[in-house]
C-alpha positions as CSV (number, residue, x, y, z in Angstrom):
1,X,108.1,116.5,110.5
2,X,108.8,119.0,113.3
3,X,112.3,120.0,114.4
4,X,112.0,118.0,117.6
5,X,110.7,115.0,115.7
6,X,113.5,115.2,113.2
7,X,116.0,115.3,116.0
8,X,114.4,112.3,117.6
9,X,114.5,110.4,114.3
10,X,118.2,111.3,113.9
11,X,118.8,110.0,117.4
12,X,117.0,106.8,116.6
13,X,119.1,106.3,113.5
14,X,122.2,107.0,115.6
15,X,121.0,104.5,118.2
16,X,120.6,101.9,115.6
17,X,124.0,102.7,114.1
18,X,125.6,102.3,117.6
19,X,123.8,98.9,118.0
20,X,125.1,97.9,114.6
21,X,128.6,98.9,115.5
22,X,128.5,96.8,118.6
23,X,127.2,93.9,116.5
24,X,130.1,94.4,114.1
25,X,132.6,94.1,117.0
26,X,130.9,90.9,118.1
27,X,130.5,89.1,114.8
28,X,132.9,90.6,112.2
29,X,131.7,90.3,108.6
30,X,128.3,89.0,109.6
31,X,127.8,92.0,111.8
32,X,128.8,94.4,109.1
33,X,126.1,93.2,106.8
34,X,123.5,93.3,109.6
35,X,124.7,96.9,110.2
36,X,123.9,97.7,106.6
37,X,120.4,96.2,106.8
38,X,119.9,97.9,110.2
39,X,120.8,101.3,108.8
40,X,118.3,100.8,106.0
41,X,115.5,99.9,108.5
42,X,116.3,102.4,111.2
43,X,114.5,105.3,109.5
44,X,111.4,103.1,109.1
45,X,111.2,102.5,112.9
46,X,112.3,105.9,114.0
47,X,108.8,107.2,114.6
48,X,107.9,104.2,116.7
49,X,111.0,104.6,118.8
50,X,110.1,108.2,119.4
51,X,106.6,107.5,120.7
52,X,106.7,104.1,122.3
53,X,109.2,103.1,125.0
54,X,111.1,99.8,124.8
55,X,109.5,98.5,128.0
56,X,106.0,99.3,126.7
57,X,106.8,97.5,123.4
58,X,108.0,94.4,125.4
59,X,104.7,94.4,127.4
60,X,102.7,94.8,124.2
61,X,104.5,91.8,122.7
62,X,103.8,89.7,125.7
63,X,100.1,90.7,125.7
64,X,99.8,89.8,122.0
65,X,101.6,86.5,122.5
66,X,99.3,85.5,125.3
67,X,96.0,86.6,123.7
68,X,96.5,86.1,120.0
69,X,94.6,83.1,118.6
70,X,96.5,83.0,115.4
71,X,98.3,79.7,114.6
72,X,96.2,77.8,117.2
73,X,94.4,75.6,114.7
74,X,95.6,72.0,114.8
75,X,94.6,68.9,112.8
76,X,95.4,65.2,112.9
77,X,99.2,65.0,113.0
78,X,101.3,62.8,110.7
79,X,104.9,62.3,109.6
80,X,106.4,61.8,106.2
81,X,110.1,61.0,105.5
82,X,112.1,62.7,102.8
83,X,114.5,60.8,100.6
84,X,117.4,61.8,102.9
85,X,115.5,60.6,106.0
86,X,114.3,64.0,107.2
87,X,111.1,63.8,109.2
88,X,108.5,66.1,107.8
89,X,105.5,67.0,110.0
90,X,102.0,67.5,108.5
91,X,98.4,67.8,109.8
92,X,95.2,66.8,108.1
93,X,91.9,68.5,108.5
94,X,89.3,66.0,107.2
95,X,85.8,66.8,105.9
96,X,83.2,66.9,108.7
97,X,80.0,65.4,107.2
98,X,78.0,66.7,110.2
99,X,79.2,70.3,109.9
100,X,77.4,71.4,106.7
101,X,74.0,72.0,108.4
102,X,75.7,74.1,111.1
103,X,77.6,76.3,108.7
104,X,77.2,80.0,109.1
105,X,75.4,82.0,106.4
106,X,78.7,83.4,105.2
107,X,80.3,79.9,104.9
108,X,77.2,78.6,103.2
109,X,77.6,81.2,100.5
110,X,81.1,80.1,100.0
111,X,80.7,76.4,100.0
112,X,77.0,75.4,100.1
113,X,75.6,72.6,102.2
114,X,76.5,69.6,100.1
115,X,79.5,67.4,100.9
116,X,82.5,68.5,98.9
117,X,84.1,66.4,96.3
118,X,86.9,64.0,97.5
119,X,89.7,66.4,96.8
120,X,92.7,67.1,99.1
121,X,94.1,70.6,99.2
122,X,97.8,70.7,100.1
123,X,99.2,73.9,101.4
124,X,102.9,74.7,101.2
125,X,104.3,77.7,103.2
126,X,107.1,80.1,102.5
127,X,110.7,80.8,103.7
128,X,111.0,81.3,107.4
129,X,107.3,80.6,108.0
130,X,105.3,77.5,108.9
131,X,102.0,75.9,108.1
132,X,100.4,78.3,110.5
133,X,100.9,81.1,108.0
134,X,97.7,79.8,106.3
135,X,95.7,80.4,109.5
136,X,92.8,82.3,107.9
137,X,92.4,80.1,104.9
138,X,92.6,77.0,107.1
139,X,89.8,78.4,109.3
140,X,87.6,79.0,106.3
141,X,88.0,75.6,104.8
142,X,88.0,73.6,108.1
143,X,85.6,70.7,107.9
144,X,84.4,71.7,104.4
145,X,87.2,70.2,102.2
146,X,90.1,67.8,103.1
147,X,93.3,69.8,103.6
148,X,96.9,69.0,104.4
149,X,99.2,71.6,106.0
150,X,102.9,70.7,106.3
151,X,106.1,72.3,107.6
152,X,109.0,72.5,105.2
153,X,112.2,70.8,106.4
154,X,113.9,72.7,109.2
155,X,110.7,74.9,109.6
156,X,107.9,74.7,112.1
157,X,107.5,71.2,113.6
158,X,109.5,69.4,110.9
159,X,112.9,68.1,111.8
160,X,116.2,69.7,110.7
161,X,117.3,68.6,107.2
162,X,119.5,65.5,107.5
163,X,121.5,66.4,104.4
164,X,122.1,69.9,106.0
165,X,123.0,68.8,109.5
166,X,125.0,65.7,108.7
167,X,126.5,66.5,105.3
168,X,126.6,70.3,105.4
169,X,124.7,70.7,102.2
170,X,122.6,73.7,101.3
171,X,118.9,73.2,100.5
172,X,117.9,73.4,96.9
173,X,114.4,73.8,95.5
174,X,114.5,70.4,93.9
175,X,114.8,68.9,97.4
176,X,111.7,70.8,98.5
177,X,109.8,69.3,95.6
178,X,110.8,65.8,96.6
179,X,109.8,66.6,100.2
180,X,106.4,67.7,99.0
181,X,106.1,64.4,97.1
182,X,106.9,62.5,100.3
183,X,104.1,64.4,102.1
184,X,101.6,63.7,99.4
185,X,102.5,60.0,99.4
186,X,101.9,59.8,103.1
187,X,99.0,62.1,103.6
188,X,97.1,61.9,100.3
189,X,98.3,58.8,98.4
190,X,95.2,58.8,96.2
191,X,92.5,61.0,94.9
192,X,92.5,64.5,93.2
193,X,94.8,67.2,94.5
194,X,94.8,71.0,94.7
195,X,98.2,72.4,95.3
196,X,98.5,75.8,97.0
197,X,101.9,77.4,97.6
198,X,103.1,80.8,98.9
199,X,106.5,82.2,98.0
200,X,109.0,79.3,98.6
201,X,106.0,77.0,98.8
202,X,105.0,78.0,95.3
203,X,108.5,77.2,94.1
204,X,108.2,73.9,95.9
205,X,105.0,73.2,93.9
206,X,106.9,74.0,90.6
207,X,109.8,71.8,91.6
208,X,107.3,68.9,92.3
209,X,105.9,69.4,88.8
210,X,109.4,69.5,87.2
211,X,110.3,66.2,88.8
212,X,107.0,64.4,88.8
213,X,105.1,65.5,85.8
214,X,102.9,62.4,85.8
215,X,101.6,63.3,89.2
216,X,100.5,66.7,88.0
217,X,98.9,65.2,84.8
218,X,97.1,62.4,86.6
219,X,96.0,63.9,90.0
220,X,96.3,67.6,90.2
221,X,93.0,69.4,89.4
222,X,93.9,73.0,90.3
223,X,96.8,75.1,91.5
224,X,97.2,78.4,93.4
225,X,100.5,80.2,93.3
226,X,100.6,83.1,95.9
227,X,103.3,85.7,96.0
228,X,105.9,83.5,94.3
229,X,108.3,83.4,91.4
230,X,109.4,81.0,88.7
231,X,112.9,82.4,88.5
232,X,115.1,85.5,88.1
233,X,115.0,86.2,91.9
234,X,118.6,87.5,91.7
235,X,117.2,90.6,90.1
236,X,114.9,91.6,93.0
237,X,116.1,94.8,94.7
238,X,113.9,94.5,97.9
239,X,113.0,98.1,97.7
240,X,116.7,99.2,98.1
241,X,118.8,101.5,95.9
242,X,120.6,99.6,93.1
243,X,124.0,100.3,94.5
244,X,123.0,99.1,98.0
245,X,121.3,96.0,96.9
246,X,124.3,95.0,94.7
247,X,126.6,95.5,97.6
248,X,124.4,93.3,99.8
249,X,124.2,90.6,97.1
250,X,128.0,90.4,96.9
251,X,128.5,89.9,100.6
252,X,125.3,88.2,101.7
253,X,126.2,84.6,100.9
254,X,129.4,84.9,103.0
255,X,127.6,86.8,105.7
256,X,124.9,84.1,106.1
257,X,127.5,81.4,106.2
258,X,129.3,83.3,108.9
259,X,126.0,83.8,110.8
260,X,125.2,80.2,110.6
261,X,128.5,79.3,112.1
262,X,127.9,81.6,115.0
263,X,124.2,80.8,115.5
264,X,124.1,81.0,119.3
265,X,125.8,84.4,119.3
266,X,123.6,85.7,116.5
267,X,120.4,84.5,118.2
268,X,121.3,86.5,121.3
269,X,121.9,89.5,119.1
270,X,118.5,89.0,117.4
271,X,116.8,89.1,120.8
272,X,118.8,92.1,121.9
273,X,117.7,94.1,118.8
274,X,114.1,92.7,118.7
275,X,112.6,96.2,118.1
276,X,114.8,96.8,115.1
277,X,114.1,93.4,113.6
278,X,110.4,93.8,114.2
279,X,110.6,96.9,112.0
280,X,112.4,95.0,109.3
281,X,110.0,92.1,109.4
282,X,107.0,94.5,109.2
283,X,108.5,96.3,106.2
284,X,109.1,93.2,104.2
285,X,105.9,91.3,105.2
286,X,103.2,94.0,104.9
287,X,102.3,97.0,102.8
288,X,99.3,98.6,104.5
289,X,99.9,101.0,107.4
290,X,97.0,99.8,109.5
291,X,97.9,96.1,109.6
292,X,96.5,94.5,112.8
293,X,99.3,94.6,115.4
294,X,98.4,91.0,116.5
295,X,98.9,89.8,112.9
296,X,102.2,91.6,112.7
297,X,103.3,90.0,115.9
298,X,102.1,86.6,114.7
299,X,104.3,87.0,111.6
300,X,107.3,88.1,113.8
301,X,106.9,85.0,115.9
302,X,107.1,82.7,112.9
303,X,110.1,84.4,111.4
304,X,111.9,84.8,114.7
305,X,111.3,81.1,115.3
306,X,113.5,80.2,112.2
307,X,117.1,79.7,113.4
308,X,119.7,81.8,111.6
309,X,121.6,78.7,110.4
310,X,118.3,77.5,108.7
311,X,118.1,80.9,107.1
312,X,121.6,80.4,105.8
313,X,121.0,76.9,104.6
314,X,118.0,77.9,102.4
315,X,119.1,81.3,101.0
316,X,121.4,80.1,98.1
317,X,118.5,78.0,96.7
318,X,116.7,81.1,95.5
319,X,119.4,82.5,93.2
320,X,119.5,79.1,91.4
321,X,115.7,78.7,91.2
322,X,114.3,78.5,87.6
323,X,111.2,76.5,87.0
324,X,109.7,78.5,84.2
325,X,109.5,75.5,81.9
326,X,107.6,73.4,84.5
327,X,104.7,75.9,84.4
328,X,103.6,74.3,81.2
329,X,102.3,71.4,83.2
330,X,99.6,73.6,84.8
331,X,98.1,74.9,81.5
332,X,95.2,72.4,81.4
333,X,93.7,73.1,84.8
334,X,92.3,76.0,86.8
335,X,95.1,78.2,88.2
336,X,95.1,81.1,90.5
337,X,98.1,83.5,90.5
338,X,97.8,86.1,93.3
339,X,100.2,88.6,94.6
340,X,100.4,91.8,96.7
341,X,101.2,94.9,94.6
342,X,103.5,96.1,97.4
343,X,105.5,92.8,97.7
344,X,109.2,93.7,98.1
345,X,110.3,90.1,98.4
346,X,108.7,88.5,95.3
347,X,107.4,91.5,93.4
348,X,104.1,91.2,91.7
349,X,105.8,91.4,88.4
350,X,107.0,87.9,88.9
351,X,103.4,86.7,89.3
352,X,102.4,88.6,86.2
353,X,105.2,86.8,84.4
354,X,103.8,83.5,85.5
355,X,100.3,84.5,84.4
356,X,101.7,85.5,81.0
357,X,102.8,81.8,80.6
358,X,99.5,80.5,81.8
359,X,97.0,82.6,79.8
360,X,94.0,80.8,81.2
361,X,95.0,81.5,84.8
362,X,93.2,84.0,87.0
363,X,95.6,86.8,87.9
364,X,94.8,88.7,91.0
365,X,96.9,91.7,92.1
366,X,96.0,93.0,95.6
367,X,96.5,96.7,96.2
368,X,97.9,97.7,99.6
369,X,99.3,94.2,100.2
370,X,102.8,93.0,100.8
371,X,104.5,89.6,100.8
372,X,102.3,88.0,103.5
373,X,99.1,88.8,101.6
374,X,97.2,85.8,103.0
375,X,97.6,87.4,106.5
376,X,97.3,91.0,105.5
377,X,94.2,90.6,103.3
378,X,93.0,87.1,104.2
379,X,89.4,87.7,102.9
380,X,90.8,88.3,99.4
381,X,92.9,85.2,99.3
382,X,90.2,83.1,100.8
383,X,87.6,84.4,98.4
384,X,89.7,83.7,95.3
385,X,90.8,80.3,96.7
386,X,87.2,79.3,97.3
387,X,86.4,80.2,93.8
388,X,89.3,78.1,92.5
389,X,88.1,75.1,94.5
390,X,84.6,75.6,93.1
391,X,85.9,75.6,89.5
392,X,88.0,72.5,90.3
393,X,85.0,70.7,91.6
394,X,86.4,70.5,95.2
395,X,83.2,72.3,96.5
396,X,79.7,72.2,95.0
397,X,79.5,73.7,91.5
398,X,76.5,75.7,92.4
399,X,78.3,77.6,95.2
400,X,79.1,81.2,94.7
401,X,81.7,83.5,96.3
402,X,80.4,86.8,94.9
403,X,78.7,87.7,98.2
404,X,81.8,87.1,100.3
405,X,82.3,90.5,102.0
406,X,83.5,93.3,99.7
407,X,86.8,91.6,98.8
408,X,86.0,91.1,95.1
409,X,86.2,94.9,94.5
410,X,89.5,95.3,96.3
411,X,91.6,93.2,94.0
412,X,92.7,93.9,90.4
413,X,92.5,91.0,88.1
414,X,94.6,90.8,85.0
């Protein structure tokens, strides 16, 4: 880096530190922790600050927001109700019997021309995301197999958790498993199921299995666990030095509680420091340097759309999550375990640990991919998911995915 570039980077870090100091004055303990995170991210966004003005970045965001097609797919809406009365929003994409003859050659290679088996594929999304995070996979499967996409409580179009807003309770993973059961009962009360979960959504699938083992044995014909973990999340260091991550772990529960109590003030602060938070989001969502800016902005919008008090309500659940024993229920079915090698949130070692307990599972580790692997490398995820559906009988057994782009050579299988 040149001397002038180094000076600019130092200035950028100083600017971020000043912003963090102002935040500390405004929000006390909560601001102090945000300052720690901001300091860690400042170097990562320094180059962007040197070369792109704030006004230009704002214009770019507006342009991407107005032109980006991502997250625009909609299905037949429905509502399910959790055991505490929380309204859960879902959408169904039904099989289109007339679509098969019109399928493109690429989609014909994936799924063939015959009507798929009567299987429902249920997609569960991750923390601070929504059902739209499956945009590319939904587009590929649309009309070819019946799918259900739902928003976890307090995310997307689902209502705020009743137990959280009325009783002040944190969310636990067990509750999310019961929520998924309510969605299945409403949207797919009969017939075979394929369960697909990313990150927290994968944990939701495990919690469903833990609480409703008979459902798994009787109806689930395949499962995909993407960028997720069966436990020991308290050991994840998020790419930070050990001393730093230990300090963050000590204060973060109290910080998030304080943030949740000052939600309005914090949301204003998030908007004021949008550039810095965009850098943090990009670092922890993607691994490749050349990720499509429209995709990065799409992820930002989902994450920014999660209120800080919702972030606070969910966070404690991850430290307590341990569903290792529940994995045994998936041993007698096709299973896909997939992760990005560069995932800093649920490191790929956690997926390898899951695969070790499911020796018949297909393990796919995607190089140059981070936590949002289904957005960063959608062709890989869609390719392997299509193969899983073929093995489960959800699509014609004679279909092949070997000719789907060049994705098969970009992933390493265990």
